[in-house]
DSSP file (Angstrom, degrees, kcal/mol; ACC not computed):
  #  RESIDUE AA STRUCTURE BP1 BP2  ACC     N-H-->O    O-->H-N    N-H-->O    O-->H-N    TCO  KAPPA ALPHA  PHI   PSI    X-CA   Y-CA   Z-CA
    1    1 A M     >        0   0    0      0, 0.0     4,-2.5     0, 0.0     5,-0.2   0.000 360.0 360.0 360.0 -26.9   62.3  106.7  100.6
    2    2 A G  H  >  +     0   0    0      1,-0.2     4,-2.1     2,-0.2     5,-0.2   0.889 360.0  51.3 -63.1 -35.9   64.8  105.8   97.9
    3    3 A F  H  > S+     0   0    0      2,-0.2     4,-2.3     1,-0.2    -1,-0.2   0.946 111.8  45.5 -65.5 -47.3   64.4  109.3   96.4
    4    4 A L  H  > S+     0   0    0      1,-0.2     4,-2.7     2,-0.2    -2,-0.2   0.880 111.9  53.0 -63.4 -36.4   65.0  111.1   99.7
    5    5 A Q  H  X S+     0   0    0     -4,-2.5     4,-2.0     2,-0.2    -1,-0.2   0.896 108.5  49.6 -67.7 -37.4   68.0  108.8  100.4
    6    6 A A  H  X S+     0   0    0     -4,-2.1     4,-2.1    -5,-0.2    -2,-0.2   0.919 111.7  48.7 -65.7 -42.7   69.5  109.7   97.1
    7    7 A I  H  X S+     0   0    0     -4,-2.3     4,-2.9     1,-0.2     5,-0.2   0.929 110.8  50.5 -62.8 -44.4   69.1  113.4   97.8
    8    8 A S  H  X S+     0   0    0     -4,-2.7     4,-2.5     1,-0.2    -1,-0.2   0.879 109.7  50.9 -64.5 -35.9   70.6  113.0  101.2
    9    9 A Q  H  X S+     0   0    0     -4,-2.0     4,-2.5     2,-0.2    -1,-0.2   0.894 111.1  47.7 -67.2 -39.0   73.6  111.2   99.8
   10   10 A V  H  X S+     0   0    0     -4,-2.1     4,-2.6     2,-0.2     5,-0.2   0.939 113.5  47.4 -67.1 -45.2   74.2  113.9   97.2
   11   11 A V  H  X S+     0   0    0     -4,-2.9     4,-2.6     1,-0.2     5,-0.2   0.930 113.5  48.7 -61.2 -43.1   73.9  116.7   99.8
   12   12 A L  H  X S+     0   0    0     -4,-2.5     4,-2.4    -5,-0.2    -1,-0.2   0.928 112.5  48.1 -61.8 -44.9   76.3  114.8  102.1
   13   13 A G  H  X S+     0   0    0     -4,-2.5     4,-2.3     1,-0.2    -2,-0.2   0.901 112.7  48.0 -63.0 -41.4   78.8  114.2   99.3
   14   14 A V  H  X S+     0   0    0     -4,-2.6     4,-2.6     2,-0.2    -1,-0.2   0.923 111.8  49.4 -65.5 -44.0   78.7  117.9   98.2
   15   15 A S  H  X S+     0   0    0     -4,-2.6     4,-2.5    -5,-0.2    -2,-0.2   0.896 111.7  48.7 -64.9 -39.8   79.1  119.1  101.8
   16   16 A I  H  X S+     0   0    0     -4,-2.4     4,-2.5     2,-0.2    -1,-0.2   0.907 111.8  49.4 -66.7 -39.8   82.1  116.8  102.3
   17   17 A L  H  X S+     0   0    0     -4,-2.3     4,-2.5     2,-0.2    -2,-0.2   0.903 111.1  50.1 -62.4 -41.1   83.6  118.0   99.1
   18   18 A F  H  X S+     0   0    0     -4,-2.6     4,-2.6     2,-0.2    -2,-0.2   0.910 111.2  47.9 -63.2 -42.3   83.1  121.6  100.1
   19   19 A L  H  X S+     0   0    0     -4,-2.5     4,-2.8     2,-0.2    -2,-0.2   0.924 112.7  48.8 -66.0 -42.1   84.7  121.0  103.5
   20   20 A L  H  X S+     0   0    0     -4,-2.5     4,-2.7     2,-0.2    -2,-0.2   0.920 112.2  49.0 -61.1 -44.5   87.7  119.2  101.9
   21   21 A L  H  X S+     0   0    0     -4,-2.5     4,-2.5     2,-0.2    -2,-0.2   0.907 112.3  48.2 -61.7 -43.2   88.0  122.1   99.4
   22   22 A L  H  X S+     0   0    0     -4,-2.6     4,-2.4     2,-0.2    -2,-0.2   0.928 112.8  47.3 -64.6 -45.5   87.9  124.6  102.2
   23   23 A A  H  X S+     0   0    0     -4,-2.8     4,-2.2     1,-0.2    -2,-0.2   0.891 112.8  50.1 -63.4 -39.5   90.5  122.7  104.3
   24   24 A F  H  X S+     0   0    0     -4,-2.7     4,-1.9     2,-0.2    -2,-0.2   0.899 110.1  49.5 -67.0 -40.3   92.7  122.4  101.2
   25   25 A S  H  X S+     0   0    0     -4,-2.5     4,-3.0     1,-0.2     5,-0.3   0.901 111.7  48.6 -66.0 -39.0   92.5  126.1  100.4
   26   26 A F  H  X S+     0   0    0     -4,-2.4     4,-2.3     1,-0.2    -1,-0.2   0.900 110.7  51.4 -66.1 -38.2   93.3  127.0  104.0
   27   27 A A  H  < S+     0   0    0     -4,-2.2    -1,-0.2    -5,-0.2    -2,-0.2   0.857 117.1  39.7 -66.2 -32.6   96.3  124.6  104.0
   28   28 A V  H  X S+     0   0    0     -4,-1.9     4,-0.9    -5,-0.1    -2,-0.2   0.885 119.4  44.6 -81.2 -41.0   97.6  126.2  100.7
   29   29 A V  H  X S+     0   0    0     -4,-3.0     4,-0.8    -5,-0.2    -3,-0.2   0.897 105.0  60.0 -75.5 -40.6   96.8  129.8  101.6
   30   30 A E  H >< S+     0   0    0     -4,-2.3     3,-0.8    -5,-0.3     4,-0.4   0.936 113.3  33.4 -57.2 -54.6   98.1  129.9  105.2
   31   31 A P  H 3> S+     0   0    0      0, 0.0     4,-0.5     0, 0.0     3,-0.4   0.762 118.3  56.9 -73.1 -21.5  101.7  129.0  104.6
   32   32 A G  H 3X S+     0   0    0     -4,-0.9     4,-2.0     1,-0.2    -2,-0.2   0.462  80.8  86.6 -90.5  -0.8  101.7  130.8  101.2
   33   33 A T  H <X S+     0   0    0     -3,-0.8     4,-2.0    -4,-0.8    -1,-0.2   0.923  90.4  47.1 -66.3 -42.9  100.7  134.2  102.4
   34   34 A D  H  > S+     0   0    0     -3,-0.4     4,-2.2    -4,-0.4    -1,-0.2   0.939 113.1  47.6 -65.5 -46.6  104.2  135.4  103.2
   35   35 A S  H  X S+     0   0    0     -4,-0.5     4,-2.4     1,-0.2    -1,-0.2   0.866 111.0  52.8 -65.0 -34.6  105.7  134.2   99.9
   36   36 A A  H  X S+     0   0    0     -4,-2.0     4,-1.8     2,-0.2    -1,-0.2   0.891 109.0  48.9 -65.8 -38.7  102.8  135.9   98.0
   37   37 A A  H  X S+     0   0    0     -4,-2.0     4,-1.8     2,-0.2    -2,-0.2   0.875 111.3  50.0 -67.6 -37.8  103.5  139.2   99.8
   38   38 A I  H  X S+     0   0    0     -4,-2.2     4,-1.9     1,-0.2    -2,-0.2   0.906 109.5  51.5 -68.2 -38.9  107.2  138.9   99.0
   39   39 A E  H  X S+     0   0    0     -4,-2.4     4,-1.3     1,-0.2    -1,-0.2   0.878 108.7  51.2 -64.7 -37.0  106.4  138.2   95.3
   40   40 A R  H  < S+     0   0    0     -4,-1.8    -1,-0.2     1,-0.2    -2,-0.2   0.893 108.6  51.6 -66.0 -38.6  104.2  141.3   95.2
   41   41 A E  H  < S+     0   0    0     -4,-1.8    -2,-0.2     1,-0.2    -1,-0.2   0.871 105.8  55.3 -68.8 -33.6  107.0  143.4   96.6
   42   42 A N  H  <        0   0    0     -4,-1.9    -1,-0.2     1,-0.3    -2,-0.2   0.844 360.0 360.0 -67.2 -32.2  109.5  142.1   94.0
   43   43 A D     <        0   0    0     -4,-1.3    -1,-0.3    -5,-0.1    -2,-0.2   0.523 360.0 360.0 -65.0 360.0  107.1  143.2   91.2
């Protein structure tokens, strides 16, 4: 059981990290879309 428990902990940790990364990217991208479009127009 210890091996399965270790695998489940790794999978859980990776999924939580992925969710945090996804939430962080949405938090950064959503407000930044307008400024990114403005920067492209200035180029």
